[in-house]
Jmol script that loads the backbone (N, CA, C; Angstrom):
load data "model"
ATOM      1  N   ALA A   1       0.744  -1.096   0.362  1.00  0.00           N
ATOM      2  CA  ALA A   1      -0.151   0.086  -0.079  1.00  0.00           C
ATOM      3  C   ALA A   1       0.670   1.025   0.070  1.00  0.00           C
ATOM      4  N   GLY A   2       2.086   1.153   0.237  1.00  0.00           N
ATOM      5  CA  GLY A   2       3.321   2.170   0.265  1.00  0.00           C
ATOM      6  C   GLY A   2       3.595   2.643   1.346  1.00  0.00           C
ATOM      7  N   PRO A   3       4.563   3.458   1.708  1.00  0.00           N
ATOM      8  CA  PRO A   3       5.301   3.592   2.784  1.00  0.00           C
ATOM      9  C   PRO A   3       4.350   4.235   3.935  1.00  0.00           C
ATOM     10  N   THR A   4       4.495   3.668   5.116  1.00  0.00           N
ATOM     11  CA  THR A   4       3.679   4.157   6.159  1.00  0.00           C
ATOM     12  C   THR A   4       5.119   4.473   6.996  1.00  0.00           C
ATOM     13  N   TYR A   5       4.549   5.404   7.919  1.00  0.00           N
ATOM     14  CA  TYR A   5       5.776   5.943   8.933  1.00  0.00           C
ATOM     15  C   TYR A   5       5.163   5.923  10.546  1.00  0.00           C
ATOM     16  N   GLU A   6       6.066   5.631  11.226  1.00  0.00           N
ATOM     17  CA  GLU A   6       5.851   5.539  12.622  1.00  0.00           C
ATOM     18  C   GLU A   6       5.278   6.573  13.198  1.00  0.00           C
ATOM     19  N   THR A   7       4.329   6.795  14.307  1.00  0.00           N
ATOM     20  CA  THR A   7       4.018   7.861  15.029  1.00  0.00           C
ATOM     21  C   THR A   7       4.594   8.128  16.218  1.00  0.00           C
ATOM     22  N   PRO A   8       4.864   9.152  16.811  1.00  0.00           N
ATOM     23  CA  PRO A   8       5.569   9.510  18.031  1.00  0.00           C
ATOM     24  C   PRO A   8       5.363   8.355  19.263  1.00  0.00           C
ATOM     25  N   SER A   9       3.993   7.971  19.077  1.00  0.00           N
ATOM     26  CA  SER A   9       3.622   6.990  20.020  1.00  0.00           C
ATOM     27  C   SER A   9       4.286   5.683  19.968  1.00  0.00           C
ATOM     28  N   GLU A  10       4.258   5.296  18.644  1.00  0.00           N
ATOM     29  CA  GLU A  10       4.896   3.842  18.184  1.00  0.00           C
ATOM     30  C   GLU A  10       6.136   3.996  18.271  1.00  0.00           C
ATOM     31  N   TYR A  11       7.264   4.996  18.126  1.00  0.00           N
ATOM     32  CA  TYR A  11       8.512   4.999  18.364  1.00  0.00           C
ATOM     33  C   TYR A  11       8.602   4.985  19.953  1.00  0.00           C
ATOM     34  N   GLY A  12       7.908   5.483  20.860  1.00  0.00           N
ATOM     35  CA  GLY A  12       7.878   5.252  22.235  1.00  0.00           C
ATOM     36  C   GLY A  12       7.970   3.628  22.598  1.00  0.00           C
ATOM     37  N   TYR A  13       6.625   3.474  21.795  1.00  0.00           N
ATOM     38  CA  TYR A  13       6.458   1.732  22.250  1.00  0.00           C
ATOM     39  C   TYR A  13       7.732   0.922  21.634  1.00  0.00           C
ATOM     40  N   PHE A  14       8.214   1.396  20.423  1.00  0.00           N
ATOM     41  CA  PHE A  14       9.277   0.340  20.033  1.00  0.00           C
ATOM     42  C   PHE A  14      10.734   0.209  21.151  1.00  0.00           C
ATOM     43  N   GLY A  15      10.757   1.768  21.630  1.00  0.00           N
ATOM     44  CA  GLY A  15      11.930   1.920  22.415  1.00  0.00           C
ATOM     45  C   GLY A  15      11.785   1.166  23.772  1.00  0.00           C
ATOM     46  N   ARG A  16      10.354   1.359  24.196  1.00  0.00           N
ATOM     47  CA  ARG A  16      10.178   0.645  25.624  1.00  0.00           C
ATOM     48  C   ARG A  16      10.013  -1.265  25.349  1.00  0.00           C
ATOM     49  N   ILE A  17      10.109  -1.770  24.358  1.00  0.00           N
ATOM     50  CA  ILE A  17      10.000  -3.262  23.802  1.00  0.00           C
ATOM     51  C   ILE A  17      11.573  -3.392  23.565  1.00  0.00           C
ATOM     52  N   GLY A  18      12.494  -2.371  23.333  1.00  0.00           N
ATOM     53  CA  GLY A  18      14.008  -2.692  23.373  1.00  0.00           C
ATOM     54  C   GLY A  18      14.373  -2.912  21.509  1.00  0.00           C
ATOM     55  N   ALA A  19      13.386  -2.248  20.767  1.00  0.00           N
ATOM     56  CA  ALA A  19      13.826  -2.321  19.317  1.00  0.00           C
ATOM     57  C   ALA A  19      14.902  -1.178  19.091  1.00  0.00           C
ATOM     58  N   ASP A  20      15.772  -1.816  18.298  1.00  0.00           N
ATOM     59  CA  ASP A  20      16.695  -0.576  17.697  1.00  0.00           C
ATOM     60  C   ASP A  20      16.657   0.103  16.245  1.00  0.00           C
ATOM     61  N   ALA A  21      15.612  -0.847  15.725  1.00  0.00           N
ATOM     62  CA  ALA A  21      15.336  -0.492  14.488  1.00  0.00           C
ATOM     63  C   ALA A  21      13.915  -0.705  14.026  1.00  0.00           C
ATOM     64  N   VAL A  22      13.413  -0.001  13.321  1.00  0.00           N
ATOM     65  CA  VAL A  22      12.005  -0.640  12.390  1.00  0.00           C
ATOM     66  C   VAL A  22      12.095  -0.590  11.149  1.00  0.00           C
ATOM     67  N   GLY A  23      11.712  -1.638  10.569  1.00  0.00           N
ATOM     68  CA  GLY A  23      11.924  -1.762   8.872  1.00  0.00           C
ATOM     69  C   GLY A  23      10.470  -1.203   8.700  1.00  0.00           C
ATOM     70  N   MET A  24      10.675  -0.851   7.324  1.00  0.00           N
ATOM     71  CA  MET A  24       9.579  -0.068   6.577  1.00  0.00           C
ATOM     72  C   MET A  24       8.995  -1.434   5.534  1.00  0.00           C
ATOM     73  N   SER A  25       9.959  -2.144   4.695  1.00  0.00           N
ATOM     74  CA  SER A  25       9.473  -3.153   3.710  1.00  0.00           C
ATOM     75  C   SER A  25      10.316  -4.090   3.709  1.00  0.00           C
ATOM     76  N   THR A  26      11.656  -4.348   4.752  1.00  0.00           N
ATOM     77  CA  THR A  26      12.543  -5.254   4.690  1.00  0.00           C
ATOM     78  C   THR A  26      11.698  -6.662   4.860  1.00  0.00           C
ATOM     79  N   THR A  27      11.003  -6.692   5.879  1.00  0.00           N
ATOM     80  CA  THR A  27      10.385  -7.955   6.252  1.00  0.00           C
ATOM     81  C   THR A  27       9.302  -8.466   4.976  1.00  0.00           C
ATOM     82  N   PRO A  28       8.525  -7.642   4.931  1.00  0.00           N
ATOM     83  CA  PRO A  28       7.283  -8.153   3.762  1.00  0.00           C
ATOM     84  C   PRO A  28       8.111  -8.837   2.359  1.00  0.00           C
ATOM     85  N   GLU A  29       9.164  -8.135   1.966  1.00  0.00           N
ATOM     86  CA  GLU A  29       9.839  -8.664   0.905  1.00  0.00           C
ATOM     87  C   GLU A  29      10.594  -9.667   1.124  1.00  0.00           C
ATOM     88  N   THR A  30      11.356  -9.812   2.178  1.00  0.00           N
ATOM     89  CA  THR A  30      11.803 -11.162   2.464  1.00  0.00           C
ATOM     90  C   THR A  30      11.029 -12.259   2.552  1.00  0.00           C
ATOM     91  N   ILE A  31       9.483 -12.151   3.193  1.00  0.00           N
ATOM     92  CA  ILE A  31       8.524 -13.171   3.310  1.00  0.00           C
ATOM     93  C   ILE A  31       8.374 -13.628   1.893  1.00  0.00           C
ATOM     94  N   VAL A  32       8.182 -12.386   0.845  1.00  0.00           N
ATOM     95  CA  VAL A  32       7.653 -12.782  -0.364  1.00  0.00           C
ATOM     96  C   VAL A  32       8.807 -13.551  -1.221  1.00  0.00           C
ATOM     97  N   ALA A  33      10.179 -13.276  -1.044  1.00  0.00           N
ATOM     98  CA  ALA A  33      11.188 -13.955  -1.607  1.00  0.00           C
ATOM     99  C   ALA A  33      11.386 -15.324  -1.161  1.00  0.00           C
ATOM    100  N   VAL A  34      11.476 -15.398   0.002  1.00  0.00           N
ATOM    101  CA  VAL A  34      11.316 -17.005   0.667  1.00  0.00           C
ATOM    102  C   VAL A  34      10.144 -17.768   0.193  1.00  0.00           C
ATOM    103  N   HIS A  35       8.885 -17.218   0.338  1.00  0.00           N
ATOM    104  CA  HIS A  35       7.901 -17.795  -0.243  1.00  0.00           C
ATOM    105  C   HIS A  35       8.234 -18.525  -1.875  1.00  0.00           C
ATOM    106  N   ALA A  36       8.944 -17.490  -2.399  1.00  0.00           N
ATOM    107  CA  ALA A  36       9.271 -18.117  -4.011  1.00  0.00           C
ATOM    108  C   ALA A  36      10.496 -18.671  -3.969  1.00  0.00           C
ATOM    109  N   CYS A  37      11.013 -19.261  -3.152  1.00  0.00           N
ATOM    110  CA  CYS A  37      12.061 -20.248  -2.960  1.00  0.00           C
ATOM    111  C   CYS A  37      13.173 -19.385  -3.226  1.00  0.00           C
ATOM    112  N   LEU A  38      13.453 -18.203  -3.122  1.00  0.00           N
ATOM    113  CA  LEU A  38      14.662 -17.383  -3.305  1.00  0.00           C
ATOM    114  C   LEU A  38      15.858 -17.065  -1.672  1.00  0.00           C
ATOM    115  N   LYS A  39      16.878 -17.147  -2.194  1.00  0.00           N
ATOM    116  CA  LYS A  39      17.732 -17.060  -1.056  1.00  0.00           C
ATOM    117  C   LYS A  39      17.687 -15.534  -0.930  1.00  0.00           C
ATOM    118  N   VAL A  40      17.644 -14.947   0.543  1.00  0.00           N
ATOM    119  CA  VAL A  40      17.741 -13.609   1.042  1.00  0.00           C
ATOM    120  C   VAL A  40      18.682 -12.926   1.512  1.00  0.00           C
ATOM    121  N   PHE A  41      19.339 -11.886   0.945  1.00  0.00           N
ATOM    122  CA  PHE A  41      20.378 -11.321   1.886  1.00  0.00           C
ATOM    123  C   PHE A  41      19.554 -10.057   1.998  1.00  0.00           C
ATOM    124  N   GLY A  42      19.741  -9.621   2.982  1.00  0.00           N
ATOM    125  CA  GLY A  42      18.956  -7.991   3.289  1.00  0.00           C
ATOM    126  C   GLY A  42      19.840  -7.037   3.914  1.00  0.00           C
ATOM    127  N   ILE A  43      19.777  -6.014   3.523  1.00  0.00           N
ATOM    128  CA  ILE A  43      20.322  -4.801   4.010  1.00  0.00           C
ATOM    129  C   ILE A  43      19.362  -3.624   4.012  1.00  0.00           C
ATOM    130  N   SER A  44      19.415  -2.887   5.218  1.00  0.00           N
ATOM    131  CA  SER A  44      18.351  -1.711   5.350  1.00  0.00           C
ATOM    132  C   SER A  44      19.126  -0.537   5.746  1.00  0.00           C
ATOM    133  N   VAL A  45      18.547   0.483   5.460  1.00  0.00           N
ATOM    134  CA  VAL A  45      19.301   1.928   5.495  1.00  0.00           C
ATOM    135  C   VAL A  45      18.329   2.656   6.606  1.00  0.00           C
ATOM    136  N   ILE A  46      18.928   3.255   7.611  1.00  0.00           N
ATOM    137  CA  ILE A  46      18.114   4.054   8.629  1.00  0.00           C
ATOM    138  C   ILE A  46      17.836   5.306   8.106  1.00  0.00           C
ATOM    139  N   SER A  47      16.420   5.530   7.634  1.00  0.00           N
ATOM    140  CA  SER A  47      16.378   7.055   7.174  1.00  0.00           C
ATOM    141  C   SER A  47      15.838   7.713   8.160  1.00  0.00           C
ATOM    142  N   ASP A  48      15.430   7.507   9.306  1.00  0.00           N
ATOM    143  CA  ASP A  48      14.669   8.362  10.329  1.00  0.00           C
ATOM    144  C   ASP A  48      15.329   7.946  11.577  1.00  0.00           C
ATOM    145  N   MET A  49      15.862   8.438  12.496  1.00  0.00           N
ATOM    146  CA  MET A  49      16.171   8.174  13.784  1.00  0.00           C
ATOM    147  C   MET A  49      15.469   7.806  14.844  1.00  0.00           C
ATOM    148  N   GLY A  50      14.092   8.494  14.643  1.00  0.00           N
ATOM    149  CA  GLY A  50      13.342   8.606  15.684  1.00  0.00           C
ATOM    150  C   GLY A  50      13.699   8.506  17.201  1.00  0.00           C
ATOM    151  N   VAL A  51      14.249   9.454  17.528  1.00  0.00           N
ATOM    152  CA  VAL A  51      14.921   9.554  18.667  1.00  0.00           C
ATOM    153  C   VAL A  51      13.915  10.079  19.531  1.00  0.00           C
ATOM    154  N   GLU A  52      13.389   9.449  20.964  1.00  0.00           N
ATOM    155  CA  GLU A  52      12.196  10.297  21.461  1.00  0.00           C
ATOM    156  C   GLU A  52      12.592  11.624  22.241  1.00  0.00           C
ATOM    157  N   GLY A  53      11.761  12.674  21.856  1.00  0.00           N
ATOM    158  CA  GLY A  53      11.898  13.758  22.273  1.00  0.00           C
ATOM    159  C   GLY A  53      12.376  14.493  21.345  1.00  0.00           C
ATOM    160  N   GLN A  54      12.939  13.742  20.293  1.00  0.00           N
ATOM    161  CA  GLN A  54      13.621  14.776  18.906  1.00  0.00           C
ATOM    162  C   GLN A  54      12.848  14.427  17.649  1.00  0.00           C
ATOM    163  N   ILE A  55      11.624  13.542  17.816  1.00  0.00           N
ATOM    164  CA  ILE A  55      10.499  13.010  16.594  1.00  0.00           C
ATOM    165  C   ILE A  55      10.197  14.013  15.781  1.00  0.00           C
ATOM    166  N   VAL A  56      10.283  13.942  14.740  1.00  0.00           N
ATOM    167  CA  VAL A  56       9.661  15.033  14.108  1.00  0.00           C
ATOM    168  C   VAL A  56       9.043  14.237  12.734  1.00  0.00           C
ATOM    169  N   GLU A  57       7.988  14.638  12.075  1.00  0.00           N
ATOM    170  CA  GLU A  57       7.064  13.695  11.233  1.00  0.00           C
ATOM    171  C   GLU A  57       8.096  13.893  10.096  1.00  0.00           C
ATOM    172  N   ILE A  58       8.460  12.743   9.480  1.00  0.00           N
ATOM    173  CA  ILE A  58       9.263  12.420   8.447  1.00  0.00           C
ATOM    174  C   ILE A  58       8.796  12.276   6.962  1.00  0.00           C
ATOM    175  N   SER A  59       8.896  12.981   5.878  1.00  0.00           N
ATOM    176  CA  SER A  59       8.623  12.642   4.559  1.00  0.00           C
ATOM    177  C   SER A  59       8.598  11.890   3.901  1.00  0.00           C
ATOM    178  N   HIS A  60       8.024  11.637   2.593  1.00  0.00           N
ATOM    179  CA  HIS A  60       8.935  10.556   1.747  1.00  0.00           C
ATOM    180  C   HIS A  60       9.816  11.177   1.073  1.00  0.00           C
ATOM    181  N   GLU A  61       9.769  12.266   0.736  1.00  0.00           N
ATOM    182  CA  GLU A  61      10.922  12.918  -0.063  1.00  0.00           C
ATOM    183  C   GLU A  61      12.299  12.658   0.859  1.00  0.00           C
ATOM    184  N   GLU A  62      12.163  12.807   2.113  1.00  0.00           N
ATOM    185  CA  GLU A  62      13.449  12.857   3.128  1.00  0.00           C
ATOM    186  C   GLU A  62      13.949  11.600   2.891  1.00  0.00           C
ATOM    187  N   VAL A  63      13.005  10.697   2.895  1.00  0.00           N
ATOM    188  CA  VAL A  63      13.671   8.988   3.129  1.00  0.00           C
ATOM    189  C   VAL A  63      14.226   9.095   1.767  1.00  0.00           C
ATOM    190  N   GLN A  64      13.684   9.441   0.434  1.00  0.00           N
ATOM    191  CA  GLN A  64      14.352   9.381  -0.736  1.00  0.00           C
ATOM    192  C   GLN A  64      15.466  10.293  -0.697  1.00  0.00           C
ATOM    193  N   GLU A  65      15.849  11.178  -0.234  1.00  0.00           N
ATOM    194  CA  GLU A  65      16.880  11.535   0.045  1.00  0.00           C
ATOM    195  C   GLU A  65      18.107  11.136   0.917  1.00  0.00           C
ATOM    196  N   VAL A  66      17.634  10.557   1.704  1.00  0.00           N
ATOM    197  CA  VAL A  66      18.660   9.501   2.519  1.00  0.00           C
ATOM    198  C   VAL A  66      19.334   8.392   1.732  1.00  0.00           C
ATOM    199  N   ALA A  67      18.151   8.015   0.788  1.00  0.00           N
ATOM    200  CA  ALA A  67      18.480   6.571   0.097  1.00  0.00           C
ATOM    201  C   ALA A  67      19.448   7.218  -1.020  1.00  0.00           C
ATOM    202  N   LYS A  68      19.246   8.349  -1.423  1.00  0.00           N
ATOM    203  CA  LYS A  68      20.129   8.782  -2.625  1.00  0.00           C
ATOM    204  C   LYS A  68      21.343   9.074  -1.995  1.00  0.00           C
ATOM    205  N   GLU A  69      21.596   9.490  -0.808  1.00  0.00           N
ATOM    206  CA  GLU A  69      23.054  10.029  -0.298  1.00  0.00           C
ATOM    207  C   GLU A  69      23.813   8.749  -0.153  1.00  0.00           C
ATOM    208  N   VAL A  70      23.107   7.764   0.565  1.00  0.00           N
ATOM    209  CA  VAL A  70      23.671   6.256   0.809  1.00  0.00           C
ATOM    210  C   VAL A  70      24.159   5.414  -0.575  1.00  0.00           C
ATOM    211  N   SER A  71      23.227   5.649  -1.430  1.00  0.00           N
ATOM    212  CA  SER A  71      23.342   4.870  -2.649  1.00  0.00           C
ATOM    213  C   SER A  71      24.952   4.690  -3.287  1.00  0.00           C
ATOM    214  N   PRO A  72      25.575   5.313  -3.386  1.00  0.00           N
ATOM    215  CA  PRO A  72      27.082   5.517  -3.935  1.00  0.00           C
ATOM    216  C   PRO A  72      27.898   4.340  -2.758  1.00  0.00           C
ATOM    217  N   LYS A  73      27.332   4.409  -1.561  1.00  0.00           N
ATOM    218  CA  LYS A  73      28.191   3.445  -0.684  1.00  0.00           C
ATOM    219  C   LYS A  73      27.738   2.212  -0.691  1.00  0.00           C
ATOM    220  N   LEU A  74      26.424   1.813  -0.869  1.00  0.00           N
ATOM    221  CA  LEU A  74      25.773   0.976  -1.224  1.00  0.00           C
ATOM    222  C   LEU A  74      26.332   0.081  -2.123  1.00  0.00           C
ATOM    223  N   ASP A  75      26.250   0.997  -3.442  1.00  0.00           N
ATOM    224  CA  ASP A  75      26.921   0.420  -4.450  1.00  0.00           C
ATOM    225  C   ASP A  75      28.318  -0.309  -4.391  1.00  0.00           C
ATOM    226  N   ILE A  76      29.204   0.259  -3.970  1.00  0.00           N
ATOM    227  CA  ILE A  76      30.421  -0.168  -3.228  1.00  0.00           C
ATOM    228  C   ILE A  76      30.366  -1.606  -2.351  1.00  0.00           C
ATOM    229  N   LEU A  77      29.643  -1.307  -1.596  1.00  0.00           N
ATOM    230  CA  LEU A  77      28.938  -2.779  -0.694  1.00  0.00           C
ATOM    231  C   LEU A  77      28.443  -3.886  -1.512  1.00  0.00           C
ATOM    232  N   PHE A  78      27.406  -3.678  -2.366  1.00  0.00           N
ATOM    233  CA  PHE A  78      27.012  -4.848  -2.920  1.00  0.00           C
ATOM    234  C   PHE A  78      28.239  -5.190  -4.215  1.00  0.00           C
ATOM    235  N   LYS A  79      28.864  -4.119  -4.767  1.00  0.00           N
ATOM    236  CA  LYS A  79      30.152  -4.902  -5.861  1.00  0.00           C
ATOM    237  C   LYS A  79      30.990  -5.657  -4.949  1.00  0.00           C
ATOM    238  N   GLY A  80      31.376  -5.187  -3.714  1.00  0.00           N
ATOM    239  CA  GLY A  80      32.527  -6.356  -3.192  1.00  0.00           C
ATOM    240  C   GLY A  80      32.004  -7.569  -2.867  1.00  0.00           C
ATOM    241  N   ILE A  81      30.607  -7.501  -2.374  1.00  0.00           N
ATOM    242  CA  ILE A  81      30.067  -8.875  -1.933  1.00  0.00           C
ATOM    243  C   ILE A  81      30.080  -9.607  -3.317  1.00  0.00           C
ATOM    244  N   ILE A  82      29.186  -9.120  -4.131  1.00  0.00           N
ATOM    245  CA  ILE A  82      29.216  -9.775  -5.458  1.00  0.00           C
ATOM    246  C   ILE A  82      30.448 -10.442  -5.921  1.00  0.00           C
ATOM    247  N   LYS A  83      31.631  -9.644  -6.003  1.00  0.00           N
ATOM    248  CA  LYS A  83      32.754  -9.886  -6.312  1.00  0.00           C
ATOM    249  C   LYS A  83      33.425 -11.075  -5.516  1.00  0.00           C
ATOM    250  N   LYS A  84      33.250 -11.143  -4.213  1.00  0.00           N
ATOM    251  CA  LYS A  84      33.698 -12.129  -3.281  1.00  0.00           C
ATOM    252  C   LYS A  84      32.819 -13.462  -3.529  1.00  0.00           C
ATOM    253  N   ILE A  85      31.454 -13.016  -3.766  1.00  0.00           N
ATOM    254  CA  ILE A  85      30.946 -14.473  -3.886  1.00  0.00           C
ATOM    255  C   ILE A  85      31.407 -15.177  -4.777  1.00  0.00           C
ATOM    256  N   HIS A  86      31.644 -14.544  -5.934  1.00  0.00           N
ATOM    257  CA  HIS A  86      31.862 -15.153  -7.637  1.00  0.00           C
ATOM    258  C   HIS A  86      33.411 -15.225  -7.397  1.00  0.00           C
ATOM    259  N   SER A  87      34.188 -15.256  -6.355  1.00  0.00           N
ATOM    260  CA  SER A  87      35.714 -15.280  -6.891  1.00  0.00           C
ATOM    261  C   SER A  87      36.034 -16.649  -6.505  1.00  0.00           C
TER     262      SER A  87
END
end "model"
wireframe off; spacefill off
backbone 0.3
color backbone group
């Protein structure tokens, strides 16, 4: 249905139960991949720190900007992993 972002109450709850991070789509995508008998290697980028007391509403555009910023680093990481797998 598209991205959904945590509310301040949800951030508080996740912190109380000991969560370090909350995924937006990694889990459902992994479930689908495993159902299709695919091997999965997952990596996520933290786009919103969700620090209690400093929580601001984040927009989809801000999430995309973070993704754009880390994209070159992820390219290097994935190329290195693929090279290692195929060597």
